[in-house]
N, C-alpha and C positions, 0 to 999 in steps of 0.2 A: 656532451655529445653533439653534434651537428644533426641539422636537419636532413643532410647531404648524406649521410652516411646511416644505415638502417644498427637499430639495434639488434643482433642477435642472440639468442640463446648461450647463457654460461653453461661450459661444462659441469659436471661434479668436482674434476680438479682443481678447473678453479676454483671454486668457492671451499676447496679445502686449503685452497693457498691464504684467501683471506680468512679462514677459521686459523690459521697458522700466525697472523701475523698479531690477530686479536688476543691469540695465548701468550706470546713474547709480550703482549703491553699491559697485559692483566700480571703477568710475574714480573715486568719493572715496575710497577705503580701507576702507570698511565690511566689505567681505567680500573674503576673498582666493579666490585662483582655483578653489581645491581646492571650498569653499563655495559657488562663483557656479556653479559647473558641478553642483555637485549640486544646487544648488535650479534653475537653469535646466531641468536633467531631470527634477527634478518638476514643475512646470511646464507644458512638456510633453506628461506622461502624464498629467495631472489632466484629469478627466470633469466634476466639477461644482464649483459656487462652495464647497462646503464642502470640498474638498482645494485650490482655489486659496488661500483665508484665511490659513492659518497661513504660508504661502511668504514672505511682507513684511509679516507682523507686528512684527516687531523691527527696521523698517529707520522711518527719516523722511524724506519727502517731498521734503529739500533745501530750498536756498533758495527757488523757486520751486515754487507749490502746485500738484498734477498732479489730474487729476479724479480721486477716489474710485471704486475698481475695487468694482460694487456686485456684493457676493456674493451676495444674496438676490434673486430676481424671483419675485415670486407669479403662479401661474397665474389663470387666471380661474376663475370657478366649477366648483368641483366636489364632489361628495359622495356616500355610501356609497348603497346603494338603501335600506338603515333610513334613512337623514334623510330621504329623500326619500319614503316612503311616510308623510305627513303626520295621513290623516283629514281629517274635516271633510265640509263640502259642496260644495268646490270653487271654484273663480273664477269659472267659467262652466260652462252647463252645456245648450245648445246653440247653433247657427250655423244662417243659413237664408241662401242666395243664390237671388234671384230675378232673371235676368236681370243676375247681378252677381255677384261674390265672397265668400268671407266666410274668415276666418284665425282659427287660434290656435295662436300659436307663443312662443318666448322662455319666461321665467318667468313660469309661471300654476302652478294646481293643476287636474290634471283631475280630473274628480268621478266617482263611481262610475258615473254613466250620463251619457254625452252621445250628443245627437240632433243631428245634420246632416243640411241637407237641402239640395239643389244643385236649382232646377228652372234650365233652359237659362242655367247659371252653373256656377260651381266653387268648391270650397271644399278647406282645407286646412287640418291637424290635427296638427300638430308637435311631438311627446310627447318630442321630444330632450334638453329643459331642463325640463320639467314635473317637479313634483312629484305625488305620485298619493294618491287620495282613502284609495284601500285597495289592499289587494294584487291585488284583482283589478277590471277595470274592463272596461266595455262601452263600445262606440264602435257606436250605430247609425245608418247611413247611408243614404239617402234621395235616389237618384242620377234623377233624369228629364231625359233628353235634355241632363245634363250630366255631371260628373265630380266625384269628391272623392278627394282623397288622403290618406291617411292614413303619418305619418312616426315611426316609432319607434327608439329608439337601439338600439346593439349588445346583445346582453346581456338583452333582454326577449323573455318568449314571446309568439306573435302563431297566435290563433285566427280563422279566417278559417268562416262560418257565414251567409252571404248569398245573399241567390237573384237570379238575373239573369234579365232577359225582354229577350229582343233586345237585351241588356246583358252585365255581369260583373263581379265580384268575382276580384283578382287573387289568387292562393293561392302566390305564392311563397317566402312567409313563413310560409306554415301549415302547425305543428307542429316547427317550429326551439325545438331545445332551448333552455331559458333558462338565464340564471347562476342560482347559487345566491341567494335571496333577493331578484330582483327582481320586478317584478310581471308580471302575464299581461294580456295585453290581447284582449279580444274582440271583431271587426270583423264587426258584422250587418247589416240591411239589406234593400235590395231597390233592383236597380239597373236599369232601365226605358229603354232605348234609351239608357244612359251605362253607366259605368261607376266602380267603386271600388277604387282603386290602395294598395296596401302596400308601402312600402319601410324597408329599413332602411340607415339612416346616421350617420354619425359628426358629433357636433360641429363648429362651426368651430376648436373648441380642441385637440382630438381631432388635426383634423388637421395642426393647425400643431406642435404636439407631435411626429407620426408624420412630419412633414417635417423639425423640425429634430433628429430621432434621425437620419434616416436621412442628413441633411446632416454631423451631427457624426460618423458612420461612415466617411465619405467621406473628411473632416477626418483622422481618425485613421490611414485606411491610407494618404492622401499620407504625413501627419507618419512612418509607421513607410516608408515607400520614400525618403523625403530622409533617412532614420540610415542605413538602409541604405546611402546615397548616401555620409552623411559617413563612415561607416567605412570604406567602401570608400577616399576617397581617404585618406584617416587612414592607414590599413595603405597605400597607394602613395607620399605621402609619408615612410612612417616607412622602406621598402625604398631609395625614393633617398638618405635620408639616410645609409642602412646600405653603399649603393654608395660613395656620395660619399666615409666614412669612411673604408671601403678603399681606395681608391683616393689617398685623402690620405698613409694609411700607406704603401701601396706607395713613392709619390712620397719618404718621410721615409726609408723604408729604403732606394733607390736612390742618395738624397742622399746620404746616412751610407757607403754604400759606395764611391761616388765618393770622398767625404771621405777615404775613410781609406785607397782606394787611393793618392791623390793625395800623403800623409802618405806610404807607405809607398815610393814612388816619388823623393818629396824624399829621404827618409835614405839607400837608397842612393846 
């Protein structure tokens, strides 16, 4: 694993593929039972691809090639705030919707000042995956009998300074503290019989990562419960074996005692 590629969480299917390789190695005599149990335990406890990789590194795949377990899965684009403040003029400085709509979303560079106009239409300005031309940018929204939606990622500070006339600006995200180094977005302008809405949303990649993390937590809890049940079954089997051994020992004692008694009666 290299420093520039993050170690991501392994899935349950990845752990099962490694476990299958270990079972084949045990059947072929490449691992003894003690090594197999140690590596299998490490497999089911592994959380990342980096922890799974060494477990089968010294084992061949056997006569029939099996799919290689991919220990590196690169995430979607993600950069620090410092990397996203790129300077320059921006890739787009305005958007107009007259009885129609406009969008600015995906990978684009938000300029120092962006003007959006929606007349009996709608506009969407999505900054979740955008770069920023400056540490502070201004989005000037003019919504006349229409609406404009501004979407910012978590961590960005938002300041709302717009004027509403029989309309309004959404101020729910106003003055929410931002993360260190994150840009500041000032939303201003005029809403006349219209509205400007500011929303804070995660990117699709962040939502997928959160879902994967929660799924892994559920799998880990499930594996812990399985391990507890295995330990209980092993303890129960050991108790049964011990009781069986004691019963056999009692039968042996009875048999020896009976044989000795018969021999003594024969001598008499």
